[in-house]
C-alpha positions in Angstrom: 0.0 0.3 -0.3 1.5 3.8 -0.6 2.6 5.6 1.9 0.7 8.9 2.2 3.7 10.7 2.2 4.8 9.5 -1.0 1.7 9.6 -2.8 2.6 13.1 -4.3 6.1 12.0 -5.5 6.6 13.1 -8.7 3.6 15.8 -8.9 3.7 19.1 -8.5 2.5 20.3 -5.1 -1.2 21.3 -4.3 -2.3 24.4 -3.0 -2.0 25.4 0.5 -4.7 24.3 2.7 -5.3 27.9 4.0 -5.9 30.9 1.9 -5.1 34.1 3.3 -8.8 35.7 2.2 -12.2 33.9 1.2 -13.5 34.5 -2.4 -15.7 36.9 -1.0 -13.5 39.4 1.1 -11.5 39.2 -2.7 -14.5 40.3 -4.5 -14.9 43.2 -2.7 -11.9 44.5 -3.2 -12.7 44.1 -7.2 -10.1 41.2 -8.0 -11.3 40.2 -11.5 -10.7 36.8 -10.7 -12.5 36.5 -8.0 -15.7 38.5 -9.2 -15.3 36.3 -12.4 -16.2 32.7 -10.2 -18.1 35.0 -7.8 -20.7 35.4 -10.9 -20.1 31.7 -12.6 -20.7 30.8 -9.1 -24.1 32.8 -8.3 -25.3 33.9 -12.0 -27.3 30.4 -12.7 -28.9 31.0 -9.3 -30.3 34.6 -10.3 -31.5 33.2 -13.7 -33.0 30.3 -11.4 -35.0 32.8 -9.7 -36.2 34.9 -12.4 -37.3 32.3 -14.6 -39.3 30.2 -11.2 -40.8 34.4 -11.3 -42.1 33.9 -14.8 -39.5 35.8 -16.8 -38.6 35.1 -20.3 -35.4 33.1 -21.0 -34.5 36.2 -22.6 -36.0 39.1 -19.3 -34.1 36.4 -17.2 -30.6 37.1 -18.7 -31.1 40.9 -19.0 -31.7 40.8 -15.2 -28.9 38.6 -13.9 -26.2 41.3 -15.5 -28.7 44.4 -13.7 -28.2 42.0 -10.5 -24.5 41.8 -10.5 -24.2 45.1 -11.5 -26.0 46.5 -8.4 -23.8 43.7 -6.7 -20.5 45.0 -7.8 -21.5 48.4 -6.3 -23.0 47.2 -3.1 -20.5 44.2 -2.0 -18.1 45.9 -0.4 -20.8 47.1 2.2 -22.3 43.6 2.7 -22.1 42.6 6.0 -23.3 39.7 7.9 -24.6 41.2 10.6 -27.3 38.7 11.9 -26.3 34.6 12.7 -29.5 34.2 10.3 -28.3 36.5 7.4 -26.8 34.8 4.2 -25.4 35.9 1.2 -28.0 34.2 -0.8 -30.7 35.9 1.4 -29.2 39.3 0.2 -28.8 38.6 -3.1 -32.1 37.2 -3.1 -33.2 41.0 -2.2 -31.4 43.3 -4.9 -32.5 39.8 -7.5 -36.3 40.5 -6.4 -35.7 44.6 -6.8 -34.0 44.2 -10.1 -36.1 42.0 -11.5 -39.6 43.9 -10.4 -37.7 47.6 -11.9 -37.0 45.6 -15.1 -40.5 44.7 -15.3 -42.3 47.7 -14.6 -40.0 49.9 -16.9 -41.1 47.4 -19.8 -44.7 47.9 -19.5 -45.1 50.1 -21.9 -43.5 47.5 -24.6 -44.2 43.8 -25.5 -43.3 41.2 -23.5 -44.0 37.2 -23.3 -46.4 37.4 -19.9 -48.3 40.6 -19.6 -46.4 43.8 -18.1 -49.1 43.9 -15.5 -49.8 40.0 -14.9 -46.1 39.6 -14.1 -45.7 42.7 -11.5 -48.9 41.3 -9.9 -46.5 37.9 -9.6 -44.4 40.3 -8.2 -46.4 40.8 -5.2 -46.6 37.4 -4.2 -43.1 36.6 -4.3 -41.4 36.9 -0.6 -39.0 39.5 0.4 -37.3 36.9 2.3 -36.0 34.0 0.5 -37.3 31.0 2.1 -35.3 28.1 4.0 -34.6 25.1 2.0 -36.5 23.3 5.0 -39.5 24.9 3.9 -38.9 25.0 0.3 -37.7 21.8 -1.6 -36.7 23.7 -4.9 -34.3 25.9 -2.5 -33.0 22.9 -1.4 -32.3 21.9 -4.8 -30.5 25.2 -5.8 -28.4 25.3 -3.0 -26.9 21.7 -3.9 -26.5 22.9 -7.2 -24.1 25.8 -5.3 -22.1 23.1 -3.7 -21.0 21.8 -6.7 -20.4 24.6 -8.6 -18.1 25.7 -5.9 -16.5 22.2 -6.0 -15.8 22.9 -9.1 -13.5 25.5 -8.4 -11.1 24.0 -6.0 -11.2 20.9 -8.0 -8.5 21.9 -10.2 -6.4 22.7 -7.0 -6.1 19.2 -6.1 -4.3 15.9 -7.2 -6.6 13.8 -8.8 -6.5 10.8 -6.1 -6.9 13.8 -2.7 -10.0 14.4 -4.9 -11.0 10.9 -4.8 -11.2 10.4 -1.5 -12.8 13.1 -0.7 -15.4 12.3 -3.3 -15.8 8.9 -2.5 -16.2 9.4 1.5 -18.1 12.9 1.3 -20.3 12.5 -1.9 -20.5 8.8 -2.1 -20.6 8.0 1.3 -17.7 5.5 1.1 -15.6 4.0 3.8 -12.2 5.3 4.6 -11.2 1.9 5.0 -13.0 0.8 1.4 -11.7 4.0 -0.2 -8.3 4.0 0.9 -8.4 0.1 -0.6 -9.4 1.5 -4.1 -6.7 4.4 -4.3 -4.2 2.5 -2.6 -4.1 4.7 -0.1 -3.9 4.5 3.8 -7.1 4.9 5.5 -5.3 7.4 7.2 -4.7 9.7 4.5 -8.1 9.4 3.3 -9.4 10.8 5.7 -6.8 13.5 5.7 -7.7 14.4 2.1 -10.9 14.4 2.6 -10.4 17.0 5.7 -8.3 19.1 2.9 -10.6 20.0 0.6 -13.6 20.0 3.0 -11.2 23.1 4.9 -10.5 24.3 1.3 -14.1 24.7 0.6 -15.5 26.4 3.7 -12.4 28.8 3.8 -12.6 29.7 0.0 -16.7 30.0 0.0 -16.6 31.6 3.9 -20.0 33.6 4.4 -20.9 32.4 0.5 -22.5 29.1 1.2 -24.6 28.5 4.1 
């Protein structure tokens, strides 16, 4: 069985287990790469909300652009000042406002769904994002968000490290069985899982919860 100390020999070193700043903190400083990741991470979620609220595909794409324009202007002031406050909740509020404003501004122009009817529907949309335990669709959206976050960090880990994490954390395989399949010790498998989970939490601190 391969020793975990020699598992990475001949390969490039993995990314540090700890990052100095989270993605959100880097986005606040207008770091271009961090901002692109933030949009890639949350853009599909905002689009799903818009479609769920009744916007056409084209309108939804337009609103997504407006939402992230507003986020760019306000993200530096974002603070998680309550235990139940989340970035997704803050983004929901912005998206709801921008979608309503967009539709209201098109009342005098033809739209796929009548402007007045759609505005009436917006009156039924809660100001606060529904909790996952009361909204199965919201739970599914959170799962998609986590999947996209995992794709962001995957490239920073060796394939065997990633497989150790995936088999145990996602597929529910035991550390012993994963170790046998990957040619590692069970201790090395548990360490690999810990490294990936810690990186996920540090990189997306205050973004995924």
